[in-house]
N, C-alpha and C positions, 0 to 999 in steps of 0.2 A: 169715292163711291159712297153713296148713302148707306149707312149700316142697317137701316130698317127696311131696306128693299130686298125682296127675294131675288136670287140669282139663278138664271137658267142657262145651261149649255145645250145648244140645239144643233143637230147635224142636218144636212140637206136643206139649208135655210134659204137658198137663192131661187127656189121655184116651188110651185105646187103647194102641197100640204105644209111643208116647212116654212115657206114664205108667209102663208096665211097665218100659221101659228105664231110666227115672230111678230107680225103686225098686231095680233090680238094680245099677246103677252106684253108687248111694249105698252099698249093702252092700259093694261092692268097694272103697270108700274114695275114690271120685272126689269132687272139689269140683264142684258142679253150678251152672251158670248156665242157668236154664230160661226159655224164652220162652213167654209166655202173652198172650192177649187179655183174659181175664176174671179179675179178682182173686179173686172168690169161688171159682172152680174151682182157682185156684192154692193157696188155703188148704186145700182138700180134698186136693189132690195132695200137698202138703207134709205133711199129717197122715198120709197113707198111707206116705210115705217114712220119717217119723220113728217110725212104729209098728214098723218093722223096724230102723231105724238111728237111734236117738234123738239121737246126736251128729253127724248128717250136716251137712255144710256146703252149704247151699242158698241160692242167690241168684236173684232173679227179675228178668227184663227184660220190660217190658210193651210190647206193640205189636201191630199188625195187619199180617200179611204181605201183605194185599191193598192195602197202602199203602206204596209204595216209600220215602216219606219216613220212615215208621216203621221200615223196615228200616235206613235210614241212621242213625236215632237209636239203634236197638238196637246196631248195630256201634260207634258212637261211644261209647256208654255202657260197652260191654264193654272196649273198648281203654283207656278212661279208668281202669279198675280196676287196670291194670298187671299183671293176671294173665296167666300163660302160657296157651297153648291147645294141649293135647295131643290133644283129640278134638273134632271138629266133626261133630255128628250131625244132618244135614238130614233131618228126618222129617215135618214138617207137610204135610198134603195135604187137598184138597177135591175134591168132584165135584158137578156140578149137571146136572139134566136139561134145562135150558133155558139159552140163552146169557145169562150174567151178565157184567157188566163191573166191573173194579176202579175205584178212584177215578182211576187213571192212564189209564183207557180201554182196558185190556186184558181179553180174555176171561179169566175168573177162574181157570179151571183151569191155563192156561199161566202166568197171572200169579202165582199162589200156588205151584203145584207146581214150577214151573221158575224164573221170573224172580226171585222173591223170594229163593230160595236161591242163584241165580247171583249176584245182587248181594251178598248177605250174605257168601258165600264169597270173593268178590273183594275186598270191603272188609276182610276179615280175612286176606287173602293174606299180607301181611308178617308178621302175627302167627303164622300157620301155619309160616312159614319160619324163625322165630326159634329160637335155641337148638340144642343138640346132641342132644336127646332125639328119639326117633321121634315123628312126628305122624301121626294117622289122621283120615281123612274118610270118613264113612259116609253113604250116601244111600238113603232108602227109595224104591225104584222099584216095579215091579209087572210080573207076567206079562201085564198088560193092554197092554203095549207091542205085543203081537202083534195088537191090534185094528186096527192099521194095517200097511200093507205097505212104507211108507217114511215118512220124516219129512216132514210137510206144511209146508214152509217158506213156500211162496207164500201159504198161507192160515192162517198161524200164529195169527192173531187171530180166525179163524172169522167174518169178515164175511159169508161166503156159505156156505150149505148146512151149518149147524151140526147135528151129530148127537152125542149124548152119548158113545157108545162110541169113535168115532174121535177126538173131542176129548180125552177122558180118556187114551186110549192114546197120543196124540201127546205129551201132557204127561209121561207116564211114559217114553216113548222119549227125550224131551228129558233126563230125569234120567240115563239111561244114556250118551247122547252127551256130556253135560256132564262126567260123572265121568271119562270117558276123556281128554277134553281137559284137565281140571283137574289130573289126575295128572301129565300130561306137563309142564304149565306150572310146577307146583310143583317138579318134579325139575330142570327147566332153571334155575329161579331159585336153587335150593339143591342143587347136584349132590352135595354131600358129606353131605347129610342123608338119613335113612331115612324114607320115607313108606309108608303103606298106605292107598290111596284107592280105595274100592270101593263097589258098590251091591248091593241085594238085593231079592228078591221075598219078601214075608212070607207069601204064601198068602192064602186068603180068611179074613179075620179079622172077628169080630163086634164092630166098633167103631162109632163115630158117623159114620165117613166115609160120605158120601152121603145122610145123613139130613136134609140141609138142604132137601130137596124131598119132595113126596108120593111121587113115583116112587121115590126112593131109600129112603124109609121102608118102602114095600111090598117092594122087593127085599131090603132088610135083614131084614125080618120073615120072609120066605119062606126066606132062606138061613141064618138064625141057627142052626137045628138042625144044620147041616153045617159051621158056622164053627169056626175055631180060636179059642182064647182069645187075649187080647192078649199074655199072657206067651209063648205059643207063637209068635205072630207076631213078637215082638221077638227071639226066640232067635237068628236068623241075623244080625240087625243087631248084637247083643251079641257074637256070635262074631267078626264083622268088627272090632268095636271093641277086643276084648281078647285074641283068640287069638294067642299068641306066634309060632306057625309061619307066620302071614300077614305077618310083618314084611317089608317090601320088595316085597310083591305089590300090583300096582296095575292099575286100569282093568278089573276083572273084575266079573262078575254072579253072585250066589250065590242058591241056594235050598236050604233045609234044610241049611245049613252046608256046602254043596258048590258049587264053581264049576260053572256051567252054560254050555254053548255057546249063544251068541246067534245070532239070525238075521243073515244077512250085512248087511242094511240097518242093523242096530243096531251094526255095527262099521265103518260107512262114515266114514272119516277126512275125506273131502272134505265130507260133510254135517255132520260134527261141527265142522269149521272154519267152515263157513257159518253154522251155528247160533250159534257163539260170536260171530261178528261181528254177526249180527242182534241177538243178546241185548245186546251192548254198546250198540248203537244204542237199543234199547228201554228200557234202564235209564238211559241218559244218561251212560255212562262213556266 
């Protein structure tokens, strides 16, 4: 691997925003470590990457983010490569119209959208702190965080009164609260290193997100004429990943490549701390 190239680890790489981001980052010369569940989809994505960047350096890590043991395996495999980590792009996400559980017993939206990325990021914490070069962490959140008026910590696993929009909104609010906490913890651990740790709202994008259910397929079909392309949806995430002027800016929420003011409950440091502790318990750290 070329030592002067930046290295990115990206989740949710085989469709939508993740695929668009992978194609763009390869064009920009990044070495890519891409997470996928499905090897056939990975083949298609790699073909799309190489159609634009024939000499791209692409490596695949296989696993299911709905299985915390797979997340641990993915992190271990990446660390074993010895590669640096300049950019962690936490992008994968799911939504379901009924309460589904991961193999670990967690409601799937909080399990995949938040807990899997919480665990992966923490397992790669030391790797992110290594070296003198700037490190960036980008998280795909959503304006859907406004579906709730505060983070529902007491019912985080939705054992009672499951509703799709609050459950999904809660998971996206978790992304925002996590990124604020994670930025602080990285800076505390490596005070002399420059970080840029932020999240973004991609807008309504016509991806496969939500099409795991009949309800989601209907909503997706109705909304598709008004949806952004995956490339447009990825635009702000790529801005956070590569824009030089954002160096050292942390814990912010962006939409259309601009920092946006969050609702007060999305900046609640006490809740962010409580979510962090709860998440540590849930992933067994």
